[in-house]
VOKOL-939544 format. One record per residue: x, y, z of N, C-alpha, C, CB in turn. Coordinates in steps of 0.1 Angstrom, whole numbers, padded with zeros to 4 digits, always signed. Each point is the difference from the previous one (the first is absolute). Glycine has a CB too. Layout:
<recs>
XYZXYZXYZXYZ ...
</recs>
This chain:
<recs>
+0008-0012+0000-0008+0012+0000+0009+0013+0000-0018-0013+0012 +0013+0023-0020+0008+0012+0000-0003+0008+0013-0001+0000-0025 +0011+0008+0029-0002+0009+0012-0007+0013-0005+0020-0011+0012 -0029+0016-0004-0007+0012-0004+0005+0012+0008-0020-0014-0006 +0026+0024-0001+0004+0012+0008-0012+0007+0007+0019+0003-0017 -0016+0003+0028-0010+0007+0007-0004+0013-0006+0008-0011+0021 -0020+0013-0026-0005+0012-0005-0014+0002+0005+0015-0001-0021 -0021+0013+0018-0014+0002+0004-0009-0010-0007+0004+0024+0004 -0001-0027-0017-0008-0009-0008+0001-0014+0005+0003+0015-0019 +0010-0019+0023+0002-0014+0004-0006-0002+0014+0021-0002-0014 -0021+0012+0022-0006-0001+0013-0016-0002-0001+0019+0014+0010 -0025-0007-0019-0014-0001-0002-0003-0014-0006-0002+0025-0004 +0010-0030-0005-0002-0013-0005+0002-0011+0010+0008+0008-0022 +0002-0006+0031+0002-0010+0011-0012+0000+0010+0025+0004-0003 -0030+0008+0006-0012+0001+0009-0012-0007-0007+0009+0022+0010 -0011-0020-0023-0011-0007-0006+0002-0015+0000-0003+0020-0015 +0015-0025+0013+0002-0014+0001-0003-0005+0014+0018+0001-0017 -0015+0006+0028-0003-0004+0013-0015+0000+0002+0022+0010+0008 -0029+0000-0012-0014+0001+0002-0008-0011-0008+0003+0024+0003 +0004-0029-0014-0006-0011-0007+0004-0014+0005-0001+0015-0020 +0008-0015+0031+0004-0013+0006+0013-0006-0005-0023-0004+0001 +0032+0013-0007+0013-0005-0004+0010+0003+0010-0007+0004-0023 +0020-0008+0019+0011+0001+0009+0011+0010-0005-0004-0024+0008 +0008+0033+0000+0010+0010-0004+0012+0000+0010-0018+0014-0011 +0030-0016+0006+0012+0001+0009+0004+0015-0001+0007-0024-0004 -0004+0029+0016+0003+0015+0001+0010+0002+0011-0023+0006-0009 +0031+0005+0007+0010+0003+0010-0006+0006+0013+0016+0004-0019 -0010-0007+0030-0002+0008+0013+0014+0003+0005-0022-0012+0005 +0023+0020+0006+0013+0003+0005+0007-0011+0006-0009+0022+0004 +0002-0033-0001+0006-0012+0006+0005-0010-0010-0015+0003+0020 +0005-0010-0027+0003-0009-0011-0011+0001-0010+0013-0016+0015 -0013+0009-0026-0011+0000-0010-0011-0009+0005+0016+0004-0019 -0028+0002+0018-0012-0008+0004-0008-0006-0011-0001+0015+0019 -0006-0025-0016-0009-0007-0010-0014+0004+0004+0016-0020-0004 -0021+0030-0004-0013+0006+0004-0012-0006-0005+0012+0020+0002 -0023-0021+0006-0013-0004-0004-0010+0008+0009+0008-0024-0006 -0020+0026+0000-0010+0007+0007-0004-0007+0013-0009+0009-0022 +0011-0002+0033-0002-0006+0013-0014-0004+0003+0019+0014+0008 -0029-0009-0016-0014-0003+0002-0005-0011-0009-0003+0023+0008 +0012-0029-0016-0004-0009-0011+0006-0014+0004-0001+0018-0018 -0008-0027+0022+0005-0014+0004+0007-0007-0011-0018-0001+0017 +0012+0002-0029+0006-0007-0012+0014+0005-0003-0023-0004-0009 +0025+0017+0009+0013+0006-0002+0010-0004+0011-0011+0019-0012 +0006-0020+0024+0009-0004+0011+0004-0014-0001-0011+0016+0015 +0002-0025-0020+0003-0014-0002+0011-0001-0011-0023-0007+0006 +0023+0016-0016+0011+0000-0010+0013+0002+0006-0016+0008-0017 +0017+0001+0027+0013+0003+0006+0006-0012+0006-0008+0023+0005 +0000-0031+0003+0005-0012+0006+0004-0010-0011-0015+0004+0020 +0007-0005-0030+0003-0009-0011+0013+0003-0007-0024-0004-0003 +0026+0017-0001+0012+0004-0007+0013-0001+0008-0015+0016-0013 +0013-0013+0026+0012-0001+0009+0003-0014+0005-0005+0023+0007 -0005-0032-0008+0001-0013+0007+0000+0002+0015+0013-0009-0020 -0021+0019+0024+0000+0003+0014-0011-0008+0008+0008+0023-0006 -0005-0028+0017-0010-0008+0008-0011+0010+0005+0017-0017+0007 -0029+0012-0007-0012+0008+0003+0000+0004+0015-0012-0011-0018 +0020+0005+0026+0000+0004+0014+0010+0011+0003-0005-0023+0006 +0011+0029-0016+0010+0011+0002-0007+0013-0005+0020-0016-0003 -0024+0024+0013-0008+0012-0004+0008+0011-0008-0013-0004+0021 +0005+0012-0028+0006+0011-0008-0001+0013+0007-0007-0012-0020 +0015+0022+0015+0000+0014+0005-0009+0008-0009+0023-0003+0011 -0032+0011-0005-0008+0009-0008+0006+0014+0000-0021-0013+0007 +0023+0018-0019+0006+0013-0002-0010+0010-0003+0021-0010-0009 -0020+0022+0016-0010+0011-0002+0008+0012-0004-0016-0010+0017 +0009+0021-0021+0006+0012-0004-0007+0012+0006+0007-0010-0021 -0016+0007+0031-0007+0011+0007-0005-0005+0013-0007+0010-0022 +0009-0003+0033-0004-0005+0013-0015-0002+0000+0019+0012+0010 -0027-0005-0018-0014-0002+0000-0004-0015-0004-0003+0025-0006 +0012-0031-0002-0003-0014-0004+0000-0010+0012+0011+0006-0022 -0005-0002+0033-0001-0008+0012-0015-0004+0003+0021+0011+0009 -0030-0002-0012-0014-0002+0003-0005-0012-0008-0004+0024+0004 +0009-0027-0016-0004-0011-0009+0008-0013+0002-0007+0017-0016 +0019-0016+0023+0008-0011+0001+0001-0005+0014+0013+0008-0019 -0016+0000+0029+0001-0004+0014-0012+0003+0008+0024+0004-0001 -0025-0010+0013-0011+0003+0010+0007+0006+0013-0015-0019-0011 +0017+0032+0011+0008+0006+0011-0009+0000+0013+0013+0014-0017 -0026-0017+0016-0008+0000+0012+0004-0011+0009-0019+0010-0013 +0026-0020+0008+0004-0011+0008+0013+0002+0007-0011-0015-0016 +0017+0027+0014+0012+0004+0007-0004+0008+0012+0014+0000-0021 -0006-0001+0032-0003+0008+0012+0006+0014-0002+0000-0020+0015 -0003+0029-0007+0004+0014-0002+0015+0002-0001-0020+0007+0013 +0027-0014-0004+0015+0001-0001+0006-0005-0013+0000-0003+0025 -0006-0008-0030+0005-0006-0013-0003+0010-0011-0003-0024+0009 -0009+0030-0009-0003+0009-0010+0009+0012+0000-0024-0007+0001 +0027+0012+0011+0009+0011+0002+0014-0003-0006-0013+0008+0020 +0018-0020-0017+0013-0004-0005+0000-0002-0015+0005-0011+0022 -0016+0006-0027-0001-0002-0014+0002+0013-0008-0015-0019+0004 +0007+0030+0001+0001+0012-0007+0013+0008+0002-0025+0001+0002 +0031-0004+0010+0014+0006+0002+0010-0006-0010-0006+0003+0024 +0005-0016-0026+0009-0007-0009-0004+0004-0015+0002-0019+0016 -0014+0020-0019-0004+0004-0013+0004+0015-0004-0019-0016+0002 +0018+0024+0008+0004+0014-0002+0015+0002-0002-0019+0007+0014 +0027-0016-0008+0014+0002+0000+0008-0010-0009-0002+0008+0023 -0004-0020-0026+0007-0010-0007-0006-0004-0013+0008-0008+0022 -0020+0013-0025-0007-0002-0013+0000+0013-0008-0014-0018+0010 +0016+0018-0023+0004-0012-0008+0014-0005+0004-0015+0009-0019 +0017-0022+0018+0012-0006+0004+0000-0015+0001+0005+0021+0011 +0007-0027-0008+0001-0014+0001-0005-0007+0013+0019+0003-0016 -0031+0000+0019-0006-0006+0012-0014-0005-0003+0013+0016+0015 -0015-0029-0012-0014-0006-0001-0005-0002+0014+0006-0011-0022 -0019+0014+0024-0006-0001+0013-0012-0010+0000+0007+0024+0005 -0006-0033+0004-0011-0010+0001-0012+0006+0007+0017-0019+0000 -0028+0019-0006-0012+0006+0005-0012-0009-0002+0009+0023-0004 -0020-0022+0012-0012-0007-0002-0005+0003-0014-0006+0000+0024 +0002-0010-0032-0003+0002-0014-0015+0003-0002+0018-0016-0006 -0021+0023-0005-0013+0003-0004-0006-0012-0007+0005+0025-0002 -0018-0027+0003-0006-0012-0007+0001+0001-0015-0015-0002+0020 +0018+0015-0025+0001+0001-0014+0012-0006-0006-0012+0021+0002 +0022-0024+0006+0013-0006-0004-0003-0015+0000+0015+0018+0009 -0014-0025-0020-0002-0014-0001+0009-0008+0009-0008+0003-0023 +0003-0014+0029+0008-0009+0009+0013-0005-0007-0022-0006+0012 +0022+0004-0025+0011-0006-0006+0012+0010+0001-0014-0012-0016 +0012+0025+0017+0011+0010+0002+0007-0002+0013-0013+0016-0015 +0005-0020+0025+0006+0000+0014+0001-0014+0005-0010+0022+0004 +0010-0032-0013+0001-0014+0004-0011-0004+0010+0025+0001-0005 -0037+0005+0005-0010-0003+0009+0001+0007+0013-0002-0021-0011 +0012+0029+0013+0002+0006+0013-0009+0012+0002+0024-0007+0000 -0027+0011+0012-0009+0012+0002+0007+0013-0001-0014-0014+0015 +0027+0013-0018+0008+0012-0001+0006+0001-0014+0005-0001+0024 +0000+0013-0028+0006+0003-0012+0012+0009+0002-0022-0002-0013 +0033-0001+0005+0012+0009+0000-0002+0011-0010+0015-0020+0007 -0014+0032-0002-0003+0012-0008+0013+0008-0001-0025+0001+0007 +0028+0003-0020+0012+0009-0002-0003+0011-0009+0014-0020+0003 -0008+0032+0000-0001+0012-0008+0014+0002-0006-0020+0010+0015 +0022-0015-0027+0014+0001-0005+0005+0014-0003-0004-0023-0009 +0017+0024+0009+0006+0013-0002+0006+0002-0014+0005+0001+0024 -0011-0007-0034+0005+0001-0014-0011+0006-0008+0015-0020+0003 -0011+0031-0011-0010+0007-0007-0007-0008-0011+0014+0020+0004 -0007-0029-0010-0006-0009-0010-0011-0009+0006+0021+0001-0014 -0017-0007+0025-0009-0008+0007-0013+0007+0005+0019-0014+0008 -0017+0026-0003-0011+0008+0005-0009+0004-0011+0014+0009+0018 -0009-0005-0030-0008+0004-0011-0008-0012-0006+0016+0019-0005 -0009-0030+0004-0007-0012-0005-0012-0004+0009+0022-0008-0010 -0019+0008+0023-0010-0004+0010-0012+0010+0000+0018-0011+0014 -0015+0024-0015-0010+0010+0000-0009-0001-0013+0015+0015+0013 -0009-0018-0024-0008-0002-0012-0008-0012-0001+0017+0013-0011 -0014-0023+0020-0007-0013+0000-0011+0001+0011+0020-0013-0009 -0022+0002+0016-0011+0000+0010+0004+0007+0013-0008-0021-0010 +0020+0025+0011+0005+0006+0012+0007-0009+0010-0018+0016-0003 +0016-0029+0000+0007-0010+0009+0005-0012-0009-0015+0006+0020 +0028-0008-0019+0006-0010-0009+0008-0010+0009+0002+0016-0019 -0005-0029+0018+0007-0010+0007+0013-0003-0008-0021-0010+0010 +0033+0011-0004+0012-0001-0007+0011-0007+0008-0007+0021-0013 +0009-0034+0012+0012-0006+0005+0011+0002-0009-0014-0018+0011 +0026+0014-0008+0011+0002-0009-0002-0007-0013+0015+0002+0020 -0011+0004-0031-0002-0006-0013+0010-0010-0004-0011+0022-0007 +0011-0034+0013+0009-0010-0002-0006-0014+0003+0020+0016+0005 -0014-0027-0010-0006-0013+0005+0002-0001+0015+0006-0010-0022 -0016+0004+0028+0000-0001+0015+0012-0006+0006-0024-0002-0002 +0030+0009+0012+0011-0005+0007+0014+0004-0006-0014-0019+0007 +0014+0024-0019+0012+0003-0007+0004+0015+0003-0005-0017-0018 +0017+0021+0012+0005+0013+0002-0010+0011-0004+0023-0009-0003 -0024+0019+0011-0010+0011-0003+0006+0008-0012-0008+0001+0024 -0001+0005-0032+0005+0008-0011+0001+0015+0003-0011-0016-0015 +0023+0021+0013+0002+0015+0002+0001+0007-0013+0012-0005+0022 -0013-0002-0033+0000+0006-0014-0011-0006-0008+0025+0005+0001 -0029+0002-0011-0011-0005-0009+0006-0013-0007-0010+0023-0003 +0023-0023+0000+0006-0011-0007-0001-0013+0008+0015+0016-0012 -0014-0015+0025-0001-0011+0009-0014-0006-0002+0016+0009+0016 -0027-0001-0017-0013-0004-0001-0002-0008-0014-0008+0019+0015 +0013-0012-0025-0001-0006-0014+0007-0014+0000-0001+0023-0010 +0013-0024+0016+0007-0012-0001-0006-0012+0007+0020+0014-0002 -0028-0011+0013-0005-0010+0008-0015-0003-0003+0016+0006+0017 -0024+0004-0021-0014-0002-0002-0004+0001-0015-0004+0008+0023 +0012-0001-0031-0001+0001-0014-0014+0003-0004+0017-0016-0002 -0024+0008-0007-0013+0003-0006-0012-0004+0009+0011-0002-0022 -0008-0001+0035-0011-0003+0008-0008+0012+0005+0013-0020+0008 -0008+0032-0011-0006+0012+0005-0006+0008-0012+0016+0001+0019 -0024+0009-0016-0006+0008-0011+0008+0012-0003-0022-0008+0007 +0030+0013+0003+0008+0011-0002+0011+0001+0011-0019+0012-0011 +0031-0008+0006+0011+0003+0010+0004+0014-0002+0008-0024+0000 -0011+0033+0010+0004+0014+0000+0014+0001+0004-0024+0007+0004 +0033-0001-0012+0014+0002+0004+0002+0014+0005+0007-0016-0018 -0005+0017+0031+0003+0012+0007+0014+0001+0005-0023+0001+0006 +0032-0009-0011+0014+0000+0004+0002-0008+0013+0003+0022-0011 +0009-0022+0017+0003-0008+0012-0007+0005+0012+0022-0004-0009 -0027-0005+0017-0006+0004+0013+0010+0006+0009-0016-0019-0002 +0012+0030+0009+0010+0008+0008+0004-0007+0013-0010+0020-0010 +0001-0027+0017+0003-0006+0013+0005-0014-0002-0018+0014+0011 +0011-0022-0019+0006-0013-0003-0004-0012+0009+0018+0013-0010 -0024-0010+0021-0006-0011+0008-0014+0003+0003+0022-0005+0011 -0030-0005-0008-0015+0002+0001-0003+0008+0013-0004-0022-0012 -0008+0026+0013-0005+0008+0011+0001-0007+0013-0015+0012-0015 +0016-0004+0026-0002-0006+0013-0014-0002+0002+0020+0012+0009 -0024-0024-0002-0014-0003+0003-0002+0001+0015-0002-0015-0021 -0007+0024+0025-0002+0003+0014-0015-0003+0003+0018+0018+0000 -0020-0027+0010-0013-0004+0004-0005+0009+0012+0004-0024-0008 -0014+0032+0006-0006+0007+0011-0015-0004+0003+0016+0020-0006 -0019-0031+0000-0014-0005+0001-0003-0007+0013-0001-0001-0025 +0011-0004+0032-0003-0008+0012+0004+0008+0013+0004-0021-0014 -0002+0013+0025+0003+0006+0013+0014+0005+0000-0016-0015+0011 +0025+0008-0019+0014+0005+0000+0004+0005-0014+0006-0017+0018 +0001+0028-0019+0005+0005-0012+0013-0006-0003-0012+0022+0003 +0013-0029-0015+0012-0007-0003+0004+0000-0014-0005-0015+0019 +0018+0014-0022+0005-0001-0014-0001-0015-0004+0016+0020+0004 -0023-0022-0015-0001-0013-0006+0011-0003-0011-0025+0001+0005 +0030+0010-0011+0010-0002-0010+0009+0013+0000-0015-0015-0014 +0028+0014+0017+0008+0012-0001+0001+0004-0015+0013-0006+0021 -0011+0019-0023+0000+0005-0014+0006+0014-0001-0019-0015-0005 +0013+0022-0005+0006+0013-0003-0002+0011+0010-0004-0006-0022 -0005+0005+0032-0001+0009+0011+0006-0006+0013-0021+0010-0010 +0032-0005+0014+0007-0006+0012-0009+0001+0013+0022+0006-0010 -0020-0016+0018-0008+0000+0013+0002+0012+0008+0003-0024+0000 +0009+0030-0001+0003+0012+0008-0009+0012-0004+0024-0008+0002 -0027+0009-0015-0008+0011-0005-0014-0002+0005+0014+0002-0020 -0019-0014+0021-0014-0003+0005+0000+0003+0015-0004-0018-0017 +0013+0013+0025+0000+0002+0014+0002+0015+0004+0009-0023+0003 -0003+0031-0011+0002+0014+0003-0013+0007+0000+0022-0001-0011 -0032-0004+0003-0013+0006-0001-0010-0006+0009+0005+0004-0023 -0005-0017+0026-0011-0006+0008+0005-0008+0012-0014-0001-0021 +0026+0002+0024+0006-0008+0011+0004-0014-0003-0015+0014+0014 +0018-0022-0004+0005-0013-0002-0010-0009-0008+0014+0003+0021 -0009-0011-0030-0007-0010-0007+0007-0013+0001-0009+0017-0016 +0001-0028+0016+0006-0013+0001+0009-0003-0012-0020-0008+0014 +0032+0003-0011+0009-0003-0011-0004-0012-0009+0018+0009+0015 -0014-0008-0027-0002-0011-0009+0006-0013+0005+0000+0016-0019 -0008-0027+0018+0004-0013+0005-0001-0010-0012-0006+0005+0024 +0017-0010-0029-0001-0009-0012-0008-0013+0002+0022+0010-0007 -0024-0013+0020-0007-0013+0003-0015+0002+0001+0020-0008+0012 -0025+0020-0013-0015+0003+0001-0007-0003-0013+0005+0018+0016 -0014-0027-0016-0009-0003-0011+0007-0003-0013-0016+0015+0011 +0027-0022-0011+0007-0002-0012-0007-0010-0009+0021+0004+0012 -0030-0012-0006-0008-0010-0008-0014+0005-0003+0014-0018+0010 -0019+0028-0003-0013+0006-0002+0002+0015+0001-0012-0020+0010 +0017+0026-0021+0004+0014+0001-0012+0010+0001+0020-0006-0014 -0018+0016+0021-0010+0011+0001+0004+0012-0008-0007-0008+0023 +0019+0007-0029+0004+0010-0010+0009-0006-0010-0002+0018+0018 +0005-0012-0029+0009-0005-0010+0014-0001+0006-0014+0010-0019 +0022-0019+0013+0014+0000+0004+0004-0007+0013+0002+0020-0013 -0012-0027+0018+0003-0007+0013+0004-0014-0001-0016+0015+0010 +0015-0021-0022+0004-0014-0001+0015-0002+0001-0020-0004-0015 +0024-0007+0021+0014-0002+0003+0009+0001-0012-0007-0014+0019 +0003+0008-0030+0007+0001-0012-0006+0010-0010+0008-0024+0003 -0001+0034-0007-0006+0011-0008+0012+0008-0006-0021+0001+0014 +0018+0007-0024+0010+0009-0006+0013-0008-0004-0009+0019+0014 +0007-0031-0020+0011-0008-0002+0005+0000-0015-0008-0015+0019 +0021+0016-0021+0006-0002-0013-0001-0015-0005+0015+0020+0004 -0013-0022-0016+0001-0014-0005+0012-0007+0005-0013+0006-0020 +0024+0001+0021+0012-0006+0005+0000-0001+0015+0012+0009-0020 -0003-0017+0026+0001-0002+0014+0005+0013+0006+0004-0025-0002 -0010+0030+0013+0004+0012+0007+0003-0004+0014-0014+0015-0015 +0026-0011+0019+0005-0002+0014+0003+0014+0006+0009-0024-0005 -0012+0025+0018+0003+0013+0006+0009-0001+0012-0023+0008-0008 +0031+0002+0010+0010+0000+0011+0001+0014+0006+0012-0020-0010 -0007+0021+0022+0003+0013+0005+0014+0005-0005-0015-0005+0021 +0019+0017-0017+0012+0005-0005+0012-0008+0003-0010+0022+0002 +0011-0026+0011+0012-0008+0004+0000-0014-0007-0001+0011+0023 -0010-0017-0026-0001-0013-0006+0004+0001-0015-0017-0007+0016 +0011+0018-0023+0002+0000-0014+0014+0003-0004-0023+0007-0002 +0030+0002+0009+0014+0003-0004+0010-0012+0002-0005+0024+0006 +0000-0034+0001+0009-0012+0002-0004-0011-0010+0003+0006+0025 -0014-0003-0033-0005-0010-0009+0009-0002-0012-0023+0005+0008 +0029-0016-0010+0009-0002-0012-0008+0000-0013+0017-0012+0014 -0011+0017-0025-0007+0000-0013+0000-0014-0006+0008+0023-0003 -0020-0027-0003-0001-0012-0007-0006+0003-0014-0003-0014+0022 +0007+0006-0032-0004+0003-0013-0016-0001-0001+0022-0010-0009 -0028+0020+0002-0014+0000-0001-0007+0009+0010+0001-0022-0010 +0007+0027+0020-0006+0008+0010+0001+0015-0003+0006-0018+0017 -0015+0026-0013+0000+0014+0000-0002+0006+0014-0008+0000-0024 +0016+0010+0028-0001+0006+0013-0007+0013-0001+0021-0012+0007 -0030+0014+0002-0008+0013+0001+0003+0006+0014-0018-0008-0016 +0026+0018+0016+0004+0007+0012-0009+0012+0003+0024-0008-0003 -0025+0011+0015-0008+0012+0004+0007+0013-0004-0010-0013+0019 +0023+0014-0016+0007+0012-0003+0014-0003-0004-0014+0012+0016 +0021-0001-0020+0014-0002-0006+0010-0005+0011-0005+0019-0016 +0003-0016+0028+0009-0004+0010+0000-0015+0002-0003+0022+0012 -0009-0028-0013-0001-0015+0001+0007-0006-0012-0021+0002+0013 +0018+0003-0025+0006-0005-0012+0015+0001+0001-0020+0007-0013 +0026+0004+0017+0014+0002+0001+0006-0010+0010-0002+0024-0006 -0005-0026+0017+0005-0009+0010+0001-0015-0005-0009+0015+0018 -0002-0018-0026+0000-0013-0006+0011-0002-0011-0025-0001+0004 +0027+0011-0012+0010-0001-0010+0014-0001+0006-0015+0013-0016 +0017-0007+0027+0013-0001+0007+0003-0014+0005-0003+0024+0007 -0008-0031-0003+0001-0014+0006-0001-0010-0011-0009+0008+0021 +0000-0005-0031-0003-0011-0010+0002+0006-0015-0016-0010+0017 +0028+0015-0020+0001+0005-0013-0001-0011-0011+0015+0018+0009 -0023-0015-0019-0002-0010-0011-0004+0008-0013-0006-0018+0017 +0014+0016-0028-0003+0008-0012-0013-0003-0007+0024+0000-0003 -0030-0012+0006-0012-0004-0006-0013+0003+0008+0013-0018-0011 -0011+0024+0023-0011+0002+0009-0010+0011-0006+0015-0006+0019 -0028+0002-0018-0010+0010-0003-0006+0006+0012-0006-0014-0021 +0006+0027+0022-0006+0006+0013-0007+0013-0004+0019-0011+0014 -0028+0014-0005-0008+0013-0001-0001+0006+0013-0013-0009-0019 +0010+0022+0019-0001+0008+0013-0013+0007+0000+0025+0003+0002 -0033-0005+0009-0013+0007+0000+0001+0015+0002-0009-0021+0010 +0018+0025-0001+0001+0014+0004+0014+0004+0002-0022+0000+0011 +0028+0007-0021+0014+0003+0000+0004+0007+0013+0000+0002-0025 -0008+0008+0030+0003+0007+0012-0008-0004+0012+0005+0019-0015 -0011-0031+0014-0008-0005+0011-0013+0006+0002+0021-0005+0010 -0027+0013-0019-0012+0006+0001-0012-0010-0002+0010+0022-0007 -0018-0023+0017-0011-0010+0000-0010+0002-0011+0003-0002+0024 -0006+0014-0027-0010+0003-0011+0005-0005-0014-0009+0020+0013 +0022-0018-0015+0006-0005-0012+0000-0015-0001+0015+0021-0001 -0012-0027+0012+0001-0015+0001-0014-0006-0003+0019+0001+0017 -0029+0005-0011-0014-0005-0002-0004+0002-0015-0006+0005+0024 +0009+0006-0030-0004+0003-0013+0007-0009-0010-0004+0023+0006 +0016-0029-0003+0007-0008-0009-0001-0015+0002+0016+0019-0001 -0022-0023+0012+0000-0014+0005-0006-0009-0011-0003+0008+0023 -0010-0006-0027-0006-0010-0009+0006+0002-0014-0021+0001+0013 +0025+0011-0017+0006+0001-0013+0013-0008-0002-0010+0023-0001 +0018-0022+0011+0012-0008+0000-0002-0015+0001+0012+0019+0010 -0022-0023-0002-0003-0014+0001-0005-0005-0013-0005+0002+0024 -0004+0006-0031-0004-0004-0014+0012-0002-0009-0022+0013+0004 +0031-0004-0004+0012+0000-0008+0008-0013+0002+0001+0025+0000 +0002-0028+0013+0007-0012+0003-0008-0013-0003+0012+0013+0018 -0025-0012-0016-0008-0012-0003+0000-0003-0015-0014+0005+0020 +0015+0005-0028+0000-0002-0015+0013-0004-0006-0018+0017+0000 +0029-0016+0008+0013-0004-0004+0002-0015-0001+0009+0022+0010 -0009-0028-0022+0001-0014-0001+0013-0006+0005-0015+0002-0020 +0025+0006+0022+0013-0006+0005-0001-0002+0015+0012+0011-0019 -0022-0006+0025-0001-0001+0015-0010-0011+0005+0006+0024+0001 -0003-0030+0010-0009-0010+0006-0004+0004+0014+0011-0018-0014 -0004+0027+0020-0002+0003+0015+0003+0014+0002+0007-0023+0006 -0016+0030+0003+0002+0014+0004+0003+0000+0015-0015+0008-0019 +0026-0002+0022+0004+0001+0014-0002+0015+0004+0017-0019-0001 -0027+0022+0010-0004+0013+0003+0003+0004+0015-0017-0001-0018 +0021+0014+0020+0003+0005+0013-0013+0007+0006+0024+0003-0006 -0027-0006+0018-0011+0006+0007+0004+0015+0002-0008-0022+0011 -0003+0031-0011+0002+0014+0003+0000+0002+0015-0010+0006-0022 +0016+0006+0027-0002+0003+0014-0015+0000+0003+0021+0014+0000 -0025-0019+0011-0014-0003+0003-0007+0013+0006+0005-0025+0003 -0006+0035-0011-0006+0012+0005-0006+0008-0012+0016+0002+0020 -0027+0005-0017-0006+0008-0011-0005-0010-0011+0014+0020+0005 -0010-0016-0018-0003-0009-0011+0007-0013+0000-0005+0021-0013 +0015-0022+0021+0008-0012+0001-0008-0012+0004+0020+0013+0005 -0031-0010+0003-0009-0011+0004-0007-0006-0011-0002+0011+0022 -0003-0002-0032-0007-0005-0012+0009-0007-0009-0016+0019+0002 +0029-0014-0004+0009-0006-0009+0003-0014+0005+0010+0022-0005 -0007-0024+0018+0003-0013+0006-0012-0009-0001+0017+0011+0015 -0029-0006-0013-0012-0009-0001-0001-0006-0014-0012+0015+0017 +0015-0007-0028-0001-0005-0013+0011-0010-0003-0010+0022-0007 +0022-0019+0012+0011-0010-0002-0002-0013+0007+0015+0020-0003 -0020-0019+0015-0002-0012+0008-0011-0009-0006+0008+0012+0021 -0019-0005-0025-0011-0008-0006+0004-0005-0013-0017+0014+0012 +0025-0007-0020+0005-0005-0013+0009-0011+0001-0003+0022-0008 +0009-0024+0020+0009-0012+0002-0006-0012+0005+0017+0016+0004 -0030-0015-0001-0008-0012+0006-0007-0008-0011-0003+0012+0021 +0011-0020-0028-0006-0008-0011+0000-0015+0003+0007+0018-0016 
</recs>
């Protein structure tokens, strides 16, 4: 399938496809999404079919206007404190890479939420996504535009290469700026907790609403209440192994392996101990900046995964703070095959 540049005309065409029950891949600030009308059960079923996604794994509903919360959620089921925290988060972190679990409106089909009484709602921070959503029904269900469990797409080319002609349109808006999926925060129950680390660091959330329960990889891994909770996810086709800094710099080179370091200092330390002219290596963040590392993670993994000379990817975990928590989550889940 040809990639479609983002124009006013192509956005109108994409919105029409969505309204008619079709599928449109489009850019967000996190990764490329596979969009379907959130109110159309048949279109939502196509998403699961095209991705090979199990029906028990819920989708995220993307909106482009806070007024759409009235059609997608039932905020009357939240207590006063939860509603206050919701609007504090919305005022400060939306549009942006944060999905919030809320009681769902009956207008949202059960297939979108895997039969759960809650829905993950996101107000993305990408102008293309917002315009497309606004021109359609106002609510678009959009998991990552890739086969289920595989590397997430941060470029339109990644979508084309993996899903090809299974879609009705692929809007090309260039590389995703953040490069890891949204943080998923559950405020629908007694405890406010992070279900998936992502593009909004925990620290930014707690600064606004106080302490939240940390993400726990053992929670609901077999019965997810949000996307990205399954133990094996975000995986390349090649074997992926992960190590901390001390471990990776002592790892000897073997033929067919590629090394993915977090920063230049780790790469230099490894080269000093394990010099080898045939070694393939990449660096996520030359100066150790977490935002750069996150934005490059999936793109580099795609590149290494497509290299036929390689059989194994050896990756370094990031410092476990800020976006590092999301980077490490993706690496660890990608290594569980």
